[in-house]
N, C-alpha and C positions, 0 to 999 in steps of 0.2 A: 304459677304457670303451667305446671305439669297438670294440676287438676283441671284446669281450664281446657287444656289439649283433651283429656281424658272424658271430660262432660260433654265437650261440643266438638270431637272430633268429626264427625260426620259433616256437621254444619260447615266447620272451616274448610272440609275439603271440597265441598260444593261451591263455596263462596270463592275459592281458589280456582277451580276450574271455570266458574263464571268469570272471574276476571282474566284469566288466561284467553277465554272465548272471545271476550269483549276486544282485549287488545289484538288478537288476531283478526277480528273481524272489522275493526274501524280502520277508516282511511280517510286521507285529507285530500280533497281536490282544490289545488290552488287556481286563480282567476286565469292564468295563461294556459291551463290544461283542460282537455275534455276527457271523459272517461266513459270506455265500453266494458260492461260485465259480461264476461263469457262464462257460461256454465256448460260444462262436458262438450265444449268445442263449439257452441252456438251462443252468438250474443243474445242477451235476455234483458239488457237494460243500458241507458245512456245518463251521463250527468254532465251538466254545464256545457250542452252542445248549442251552437248557434240557433236562436229563436226556440230553444228548448223550454220546459217547464221547470227544470231545477237549475241552480246555479252553484258556483263554489261553495265549500263547505266541508262539514265532517258527515261521513256516510258510513254504512254498515253492509257487510256482504256475509254470504255463508262462509265459514273457514273450510279449507280444504276442497270445497266444490266450486266455488266462484274464484274466477281469475280477472284481476283488474289490468286492463290495458289502457295506458295513459298515451294521450295523442296531443302534439302541439295544436293549440288554438290559434296561435300566431301565424303570420305570415312566413312562408317556407320559400327558400332559393332552389333554383334548377340550374346549372350552369353547362355551357357547351364552349369548349377552349379548342382554338385553331384546326377547326374543320375545314377542309377544302370543299368548296362549292363551285360548280361550273355555271357562270352567268349565261344570259342569252347571247352575249357577244362573244361566248367561247374564252372568257376571261376566267383563269382559275383563281379563286379569291380564298383568303384565309378570314375565316369568320369566327368572332368571339361573341357570345350572345348569352343571356340569361332569362330566366322566366321566374315570376313570383306567383305562388300558389298557395290556398290552404285548404284544410279539410273540412268540408261543409257537411259530409254524411259519414260520420266514423263508422257506422256498422258495415255499410257497403265497403268502406276501405279495410276494415278488419277481414271481411268475407273475401275479397278479391286481391288485395295486396299483403295484407297482415300487419304492415307497419308503414311509417312515413318514408323509410328507406326504400321498401317495396314499391312505393309509389314513384319515387324519384327513378329508381331502376326501370320503371314501366314507363315512364313519360320522357326520359333521356331519348330512345331511339324515334319516339314520336316527334319530339322537338326537331331533332336533326332531320327528318324526313319532312316536315312541313317546311322548315326552313329551305332545304334544298328545292323543294318544288315551287316555293314562291320566288325566291331569287332566280331560280332557272328560268322563269318568264320574264326576267328584267335585265337591263343593261348594267354594267358596272357604275357607268356615268348616272345613271337614274338613282342608284342608291346614294348618290351625294347631293340629292334634291329633296324638295317636299315630297316626291313619290315614295321616299322612304317611310313615311307615316303610315300610307295606305297599305304598303306592304306588311308592316308589322301588325297593323289591325287586322288583315287576314291571317297572319300567323297566330294571333292570340285567339281569334274565334276558333280556328281549326284545332289548335292545342286543346282548347277549353272544351270543345265537343268531345276529345278523346279522353279527356281527364274525368269527365262525368262519371265514366263506368267505374272510376276507381274511388268515388266519392271525394273528388277534389275539384277546385274551383280556380281557374287560371285569372289572375288579376291583370298581368300585362307582361309582355315580352320586349326586351330591349336588346338592339345590337350595340355593342361597345367597341367593335373594330371589324371593318371590312377593308382589307388590304391585299396587295397583291403578294403572293409568296416571295421569300428572299431571293430565290433563284433568278426569277424574271427580272426582278428589281434590280439585282446586281448586273445582270445582262445589259438591262436598259441605260444603267448608269455607265459601265463600260463603252457602250456606243455614243452615249453623249459625251463622254470624256475624249473619245477617239475622235469624233467629228469636230470638238473644239480645238483639239491639238492639230487636226489637220487644217483647220480654218486659220490658226495661229501661224502655222507654217506658211500658209499661202500669203498672209498679210506681211510677214517678216521678209519673204522672197520679193514680194512687190515693193516693199519700203527699201530693200537693199538695192533692187534695181533702179528705183527712182534717185536713191542717194547717190549711185554711181553716175548716173546722167546728170544730175544737179552738180556733182563735183567735176565732171568733165567740162560741162558747160562754164564753170565758174573759172576753171584752169585755162581754158580756151579764152575766156574774156580777160583774164589777168595778162596771159601772154600777149595779146593784143594790144592791151594798154602799155604794158612795158616796151613792146616794140614801137608803138607810136611815140611814147616819150623819148627812146634812144634816137628815134629818127629826128626829133625836133632839136633836142639839145644832148648830144651825147656826153660832154662834159659833166653836165648837171645829173645826168642818169648815173655815171660812173661815181660821182661823188655821193649820190643818195644811196646807192647800193653799197659803199664804203662805210657810210653812216651806220646802215643796218648792220653790217658785219661788225664794227665796232661795239654796238651795242648789244649784240648777241655774245660777244667774247667777253668784254670788260664789265658788263653790269654786274652788281654783287648779287643780286637774286639769280642770275643765270649761271652761277658756278659755286665753287667751293671758296670760302672767305680765306682759309689757309693756304690755298694754291697760288703760285706765282708764275709769271710769264716773262722771261727776260728777252729782250730783243735789241739788236744795235740800233742806234738812232738813224742810220742810214738805210734800215730794212726797208724794201719796197713796200710792205704791207702798211707802214706808217706814212706813207707818203703825203696823205691828206693832212696829217698834223703838220707835216712841215711846209704846207702851203704849195707843194709842187704837184703838178698833175702830169 
């Protein structure tokens, strides 16, 4: 082994350097990525771009000189959460929205944004601005109808036009939420609750008044009937009232079964039992 090293030292060193160089220069591009080769700060080549002449696979670069910038080829998301937007009817709305985009010109993206995060940072205020402009021309009610679709189409077109300068293409924009803020909602709920309580108090007062009127009319009618009955047959009326009193006093369901009442046989209260009137 020592002899081989001494006889072929130079060759082995060169082979080792070549192997290290190959390992440092080789890179693999998967199907879901595209690559821009940057040399001394300038893009000099692309791999696996949309409609490009190269695809995914094994490639080589110049070590220490070329830099590989990997970029997602799949759809990317851009989100906008709980942004306040003033509608045309002066309603303050909380809007949640998202946009989907992809990088179609990676060279432009690297030159102007540097990375996909740079594209997101550039598009976020633009999405916010175009949504505010579009929703500001429409009422809150219209956003709950089919008009919402045309509004989103306009937002998508405007955002896509701005995204092209960063090498991106906007596929679509969706609004996931368009609501009134919590404070106005709570205020509206409190007003509704107060109105319902006031209406309930009015109904209860009217019902109480009607109940008192009906009760008074019933008492008057009852008194009239009693008076007429007493005038026609006073003895029968006296007997009838005594029976009602006995029923209220002695019926088992009207008192405690363990209680007792002791009365003398000649007690005036029991005169109807004695047959004397």
